[in-house]
N, C-alpha and C positions, 0 to 999 in steps of 0.2 A: 647721661653723664659724658662729659667730654674726655677724649683721650689725653693721656699725659703729654703726648707729642703734638697736641692740637696747635700750640703756638708755633711750632715749626712749619706746619702747613700754612698758617696765615702768613708767616714770613716768606715762604716760597711764592705765595700768590701776590706778594707785594703790599700787604696791608701795612700802612704806616700811621696808624692812629695810636701812637705811643704817647706817653705822658711827657710833657716838656720838662727840661731840667734847667734850673730848679723849678719844682712844681709850684703851681699857683695855690695848691691846697696845703694849708699849714700842717695838717696831720702827716701828709706824705713828706713834706720838708723835714719834719721832726724825725720821721722814720729814717730818712736819708742821713741825717746827722747822727742818729743813734747807731746806724750800721757803720758809718765811718769811724765813730769812736770805738765800737766793738772790734773793728778790724785792727786797731792799734792796741787797745787794752788787752785783748786776748793773748797775743804773743808776749806782751810785757808781763803777764801773770806767770810765765814760765821762767822769768829771770831769777827767782829764788832757787829754782832747780839748777840753773846754770851756775849760780854763785856757789851752791853747795858742792857741785862737781869740780869746778875749776879752781876755786879759791880754798876750799876745805879739803879737796882731793878725796871726796867721799861720794862714790857712786853706788853705794850699797842699795840694793833693791830697785835699781834703775835698769830696765830692760833695753839693751841696745837694739835688739830685734824690733821691738814695738816702736821705738822712737825713729828708727830707720824707715820702718813701714809708714809711719805718719808722714815723714818727709817725702817719701816716694809718692804717696797718695796725694800730696799737694801738687805734684807736677801736672796732672790733667786739669786742675783748676787754674794753674798758671797759664797753660796753653789756651784754655777757654777764655780767660780774661784777655790774652793777647789777640786771639782770633776775633773776638767780639769787641775789641777795643774798649773794654770795661776796666778803667784804671783802678777802681775801687777793689774789684776782685783780684786784679793782677797784683796790686801792692799788698793786699792782705795776705794772699797765699805765698808771695815771695817772702814776706816776714815770717809766716808760719814755717815755711820750708827751711829757712835759715835757722830758726830756733830749734826745730825738731832735729835737724842734722847736727847742730852744735851739741845738743844733749846726747844724741846717739854717739858721736865721736868721743865725747867725754866719758860716756859709759864704757866704751871700749878701752880707752886709755887708763882710766882710773878705777875701773870695775874690780871687784875683789873676787 
C-alpha cells in the first residue's frame, strides 16, 4: 500500500505525468464540471441561513463558535490553492470562508 504522502515524493522527483486539462477523458471532464458546480452550489446552500440571520434578525440555534471555526479552517485550503495555483480550490474556499464568517458575525450580532 502506498503512503498517503507518496504523491509528494513523486512531485519532488519531478514526475510530470499529470492529466492534461481539460482532460481527453469524458468521465474526468464530467468530474471536473461537477466539482466546479459543487464549489459554487455548496456556499449558495448557506444563503437561507444568512437570510434568516440578517433579514429576519433571528440567529437562534446558530453557533458563532462553530461557524467561526469553519471559516478559520478554510484558510489552510485557501493557502493551499494559492500555493499550488489551483483556482478551483482557491475560489471554492474563499466563497466558503466568506459564507462561514458572514454567518458567524450574524450569530454574534443577532444571537439571543
